[in-house]
Every structure is written in structure tokens, then in C-alpha cells.
RODO-2510 file (C-alpha; in nm, 4 decimals, decimal comma):
residues 227
     n   res          X          Y          Z
     1     m     1,0774     0,2957    -2,2702
     2     a     0,8665     0,6133    -2,2220
     3     r     0,8107     0,8688    -1,9666
     4     i     0,4428     0,8388    -1,8414
     5     l     0,2567     1,0872    -1,6206
     6     v    -0,0307     0,9415    -1,4131
     7     v    -0,2656     1,2062    -1,2527
     8     e    -0,4834     1,0118    -1,0248
     9     d    -0,5895     1,0946    -0,6575
    10     n    -0,6783     0,7276    -0,5629
    11     a    -0,3388     0,6160    -0,4170
    12     d    -0,4123     0,2424    -0,4643
    13     l    -0,5044     0,2818    -0,8345
    14     a    -0,2080     0,5043    -0,8869
    15     y     0,0123     0,2699    -0,7306
    16     g    -0,1194    -0,0298    -0,9371
    17     l    -0,0802     0,1773    -1,2650
    18     q     0,2711     0,2824    -1,1640
    19     n     0,3724    -0,0773    -1,0838
    20     n     0,2264    -0,2302    -1,3887
    21     l     0,3652     0,0355    -1,6265
    22     e     0,7073     0,0066    -1,4746
    23     i     0,6976    -0,3681    -1,5349
    24     e     0,6452    -0,2885    -1,8949
    25     g     0,9664    -0,0913    -1,8794
    26     h     0,8279     0,2664    -1,8592
    27     t     0,9293     0,5336    -1,6233
    28     v     0,6332     0,6632    -1,4159
    29     v     0,5662     0,9857    -1,2402
    30     v     0,2577     1,0237    -1,0288
    31     a     0,0660     1,3271    -0,9375
    32     e    -0,2186     1,3346    -0,7000
    33     d    -0,4098     1,6435    -0,8121
    34     g    -0,4601     1,8686    -1,0993
    35     i    -0,2168     2,1398    -0,9712
    36     d     0,0701     1,8836    -0,9188
    37     g    -0,0295     1,7196    -1,2627
    38     l     0,0094     2,0415    -1,4421
    39     e     0,3488     2,1058    -1,2798
    40     a     0,4668     1,7668    -1,3553
    41     a     0,3548     1,7892    -1,7236
    42     r     0,5453     2,1164    -1,7661
    43     t     0,8596     2,0128    -1,6057
    44     r     0,9043     1,6506    -1,6763
    45     a     0,8119     1,6390    -2,0446
    46     p     0,6175     1,3032    -2,0509
    47     d     0,5631     1,1025    -2,3472
    48     l     0,2195     1,0214    -2,2341
    49     i    -0,0362     1,1342    -1,9736
    50     i    -0,2968     0,9296    -1,7950
    51     l    -0,5352     1,1746    -1,6545
    52     d    -0,8241     1,1144    -1,4260
    53     l    -1,1135     1,3574    -1,4750
    54     m    -1,2334     1,3627    -1,1115
    55     i    -0,9238     1,5031    -0,9264
    56     p    -0,8810     1,7666    -0,6697
    57     g    -0,7485     2,1049    -0,7266
    58     v    -0,8062     2,1550    -1,1057
    59     d    -1,0259     1,8831    -1,2542
    60     g    -0,9016     1,6631    -1,5533
    61     y    -1,1006     1,8860    -1,7973
    62     g    -0,9211     2,1830    -1,6655
    63     v    -0,5668     2,0211    -1,6813
    64     l    -0,6343     1,9007    -2,0354
    65     r    -0,7549     2,2567    -2,1414
    66     t    -0,4482     2,4176    -1,9923
    67     l    -0,2031     2,1749    -2,1278
    68     r    -0,3259     2,2138    -2,4801
    69     a    -0,3484     2,5801    -2,4511
    70     e     0,0212     2,5806    -2,3364
    71     g     0,1237     2,3720    -2,6492
    72     v     0,1803     2,0496    -2,4510
    73     n     0,1147     1,7761    -2,7288
    74     a     0,1747     1,4605    -2,5461
    75     p    -0,0997     1,1943    -2,5912
    76     v    -0,3593     1,2035    -2,3154
    77     l    -0,5530     0,8927    -2,2092
    78     i    -0,8537     0,9929    -2,0013
    79     l    -0,9217     0,7690    -1,7126
    80     t    -1,2693     0,8182    -1,5178
    81     a    -1,5677     0,6577    -1,3575
    82     k    -1,7868     0,8627    -1,5932
    83     g    -1,9280     0,6917    -1,8893
    84     e    -2,1629     0,9292    -2,0379
    85     e    -2,1241     1,0117    -2,4140
    86     t    -2,1255     1,3830    -2,3398
    87     d    -1,8296     1,3507    -2,1069
    88     k    -1,6172     1,1547    -2,3716
    89     v    -1,7145     1,4193    -2,6285
    90     l    -1,6079     1,7033    -2,4076
    91     g    -1,2802     1,5286    -2,3304
    92     f    -1,2124     1,4655    -2,7089
    93     r    -1,2892     1,8258    -2,7988
    94     l    -1,0522     1,9458    -2,5361
    95     g    -0,7667     1,7279    -2,6922
    96     a    -0,7916     1,3815    -2,5336
    97     d    -0,6521     1,1015    -2,7552
    98     d    -0,8294     0,8093    -2,5936
    99     y    -1,0708     0,7280    -2,3146
   100     v    -1,0990     0,4381    -2,0528
   101     t    -1,4041     0,4085    -1,8202
   102     k    -1,3627     0,2517    -1,4690
   103     p    -1,3605    -0,0259    -1,3903
   104     f    -1,1107    -0,1433    -1,6565
   105     g    -0,8724    -0,4249    -1,7222
   106     l    -0,4958    -0,3483    -1,6842
   107     m    -0,4183    -0,5336    -1,9951
   108     e    -0,6515    -0,3228    -2,1910
   109     l    -0,5063    -0,0073    -2,0416
   110     i    -0,1620    -0,1136    -2,1254
   111     a    -0,2603    -0,1985    -2,4800
   112     r    -0,4032     0,1465    -2,5213
   113     v    -0,0958     0,3089    -2,3788
   114     e     0,1310     0,1101    -2,6165
   115     a    -0,0859     0,2095    -2,9140
   116     l    -0,0839     0,5755    -2,8219
   117     l     0,2959     0,5706    -2,7782
   118     r     0,3394     0,4020    -3,1173
   119     r     0,1174     0,6657    -3,2759
   120     g     0,3120     0,9282    -3,1047
   121     g     0,6642     0,7817    -3,1972
   122     a     0,7591     0,7066    -2,8259
   123     g     0,7740     0,3866    -2,6301
   124     r     0,9960     0,1096    -2,5451
   125     n     1,1158     0,0505    -2,9051
   126     g     1,1740     0,4032    -2,9784
   127     a     1,5225     0,5653    -3,0088
   128     g     1,4766     0,7692    -2,6795
   129     d     1,6746     1,0601    -2,5783
   130     a     2,0397     1,0811    -2,4732
   131     v     2,1191     1,3211    -2,1861
   132     c     2,4865     1,4460    -2,1659
   133     f     2,6558     1,6411    -1,9020
   134     g     3,0215     1,6568    -1,8239
   135     e     3,1871     1,3296    -1,9055
   136     v     2,8459     1,1407    -1,8676
   137     r     2,6236     1,0192    -2,1364
   138     v     2,2766     0,8698    -2,0146
   139     d     2,0961     0,6640    -2,2724
   140     v     1,7281     0,6982    -2,1523
   141     a     1,5584     0,4337    -2,3678
   142     a     1,8396     0,1692    -2,2988
   143     r     1,8782     0,2736    -1,9377
   144     r     2,2543     0,2786    -1,9946
   145     v     2,5071     0,5131    -1,8463
   146     e     2,8604     0,5962    -1,9586
   147     r     3,1265     0,8087    -1,8227
   148     a     3,4332     0,9115    -2,0430
   149     g     3,3246     0,6338    -2,2694
   150     e     3,3180     0,3623    -1,9845
   151     a     2,9992     0,1870    -1,8764
   152     v     2,8782     0,2837    -1,5366
   153     t     2,6504     0,0436    -1,3459
   154     l     2,3624     0,2056    -1,1584
   155     t     2,0981     0,0116    -0,9472
   156     p     1,7447     0,0616    -1,0753
   157     k     1,6676     0,3098    -0,8179
   158     e     1,9885     0,5039    -0,8802
   159     f     1,8888     0,5310    -1,2470
   160     d     1,5369     0,6265    -1,1782
   161     l     1,6678     0,8947    -0,9255
   162     l     1,9057     1,0218    -1,1906
   163     l     1,6131     1,0629    -1,4369
   164     a     1,4007     1,2444    -1,1712
   165     l     1,6703     1,4983    -1,1308
   166     v     1,7638     1,5338    -1,4856
   167     g     1,4071     1,5634    -1,6026
   168     r     1,3552     1,8850    -1,3882
   169     d     1,6095     2,0654    -1,6034
   170     g     1,7488     2,2831    -1,3244
   171     a     1,4375     2,3024    -1,0991
   172     v     1,4719     2,1939    -0,7316
   173     a     1,3653     1,8452    -0,6440
   174     r     1,2504     1,8308    -0,2811
   175     r     1,3075     1,5004    -0,0974
   176     h     0,9531     1,4205    -0,0545
   177     e     0,8865     1,4554    -0,4187
   178     l     1,1813     1,2276    -0,5019
   179     m     1,0504     0,9599    -0,2532
   180     k     0,7128     0,9618    -0,4131
   181     e     0,8499     0,9436    -0,7671
   182     v     1,1210     0,6967    -0,7197
   183     w     0,9926     0,4711    -0,4446
   184     g     0,6258     0,5030    -0,4951
   185     h     0,3265     0,6159    -0,2829
   186     r     0,3387     0,3109    -0,0300
   187     a     0,7046     0,2779     0,0103
   188     a     0,8225     0,3567     0,3751
   189     v     1,1331     0,5610     0,2721
   190     a     1,3230     0,7806     0,5008
   191     s     1,4792     1,0999     0,3554
   192     r     1,8164     0,9593     0,4430
   193     t     1,7619     0,6955     0,1750
   194     v     1,7327     0,9707    -0,0838
   195     d     2,0600     1,1290     0,0417
   196     t     2,2374     0,7952     0,0365
   197     h     2,1371     0,7243    -0,3257
   198     v     2,2391     1,0815    -0,4137
   199     a     2,5896     1,0161    -0,2653
   200     e     2,6208     0,7099    -0,4735
   201     l     2,5257     0,8867    -0,7831
   202     r     2,7850     1,1430    -0,7193
   203     r     3,0525     0,8760    -0,6389
   204     k     2,9874     0,7042    -0,9740
   205     l     2,9348     1,0293    -1,1971
   206     e     3,0848     1,3385    -1,0524
   207     p     3,4504     1,4330    -1,1030
   208     g     3,4582     1,5043    -0,7256
   209     t     3,2213     1,4239    -0,4531
   210     e     3,3399     1,6904    -0,2234
   211     t     3,2540     1,9671    -0,4820
   212     p     2,9899     1,8206    -0,7137
   213     r     2,9190     2,0030    -1,0321
   214     h     2,6002     1,8385    -1,1441
   215     i     2,3972     1,7182    -0,8505
   216     l     2,3744     1,9943    -0,6309
   217     t     2,2381     2,0235    -0,2851
   218     v     1,9739     2,2779    -0,1838
   219     h     2,0041     2,3240     0,1917
   220     k     1,7082     2,1932     0,3753
   221     v     1,5196     2,1327     0,0677
   222     g     1,6525     1,8605    -0,1667
   223     y     1,8716     1,8702    -0,4705
   224     r     1,9054     2,0386    -0,8066
   225     f     2,0594     1,9128    -1,1340
   226     q     2,2741     2,1221    -1,3661
   227     r     2,4573     2,0353    -1,6817
***
């Protein structure tokens, strides 16, 4: 399993990519514009980035140029309606690893994603990272959680929510961001749903739910994870 960032302003296309990549076992974060894409790339440490060139805020070229200048080395698959050779050459010169022109077949895209992940040493068959805090150990690749050496059963959404919090490494996660990342663009999710899932995570993982040590509430904003 890999962490994949999709930077795409077309909500329908982004939803389709997210859904199909998650079926393949990956964790997917979606950003709707270049500014959010840059922030997600900096804070979520994706294993691969799918980047549309024609996005608002900062275009794909600007995002790619900035990320490479900042030392972000994750493979980048450019996704765009542009098919001119000059556009492809510029993308490669800025540090893109592959290029898919719209319209495209999902099977082709997934095959290219898997090839880039294998090349970069990530993906479903990689060892993945283990995240540890308190008595808890999270095996990201295997989607397995243990507390004090005992297995803890999380629902898929609880696990995805935990990864969304942990992946920010101390940064505040706003409720609407968590709703988008965990439940997707089209999901009709109330903020109370996020709160309910956080309460379940605390019950299963925290030493005490009244005074949580790791999943902290940021009043009127959202939540923050600390080790």
C-alpha cells in the first residue's frame, strides 16, 4: 500500500481516481488546487503524486517546480488534457516521472502508478512504515494496529482517519479536511461523524478517553495528533 496524493480540480475525476486507487489498496489524499496540493505534499509525505497541470491557484508546472526545489523526491505522474510534445518536455525537465494525457483508461493509469511505485521502492508489496506512539504500533502497509502487543480492530474509516491525523505530524487537521480526505468529495458527512470516529479511536487506543494524550481536540477547529 502507498500514500498517493491526487492534485485535481475536477471533482468527478478526482473521485474516480481516489475510488479506484483505494480499491487497489492505496491511501489517497485529494487536493483541489495547487496551493492545497503543495501543502499536502509537504505535510503528508506521499509516496507518489498524480498532478494535473491545469489547476487553479498554482498550476501544475509551478507545483512541480516548487516541490523539486524543496527536495520532495516522490515520483510525479502528470495528468493533463495537453498533448503537445513541448508540454511533455517541460514537465520532464521540471522533474516529472511520467505523463498521461486525457482521456485515458483507468487500467493504464493504475499500471503506470504501480510501475512508478515499484521503481521508487514503495507500493503494496513494500515493507511500509510503522508508526509508534504510547503503547500503540501502527503497521501502515498491513493496515494492522496493536496496543501493548495486542491486536486492535479498527474499521476501514477509523484506520484511514488515524492515518490522516498521524500523517500531519502535529499539524492541526480541520474537520472539513478530514471529511474530504477520509470520506471523499461526494460523501454527505456531518462533522459529528468525524467526532464519533475520533471518540472510537480514543476508546480503542488512548490510555484514558477523558484526558487523551495522542489525539487532541483543537477547540472549534478540529484535531491534532501528538506522539
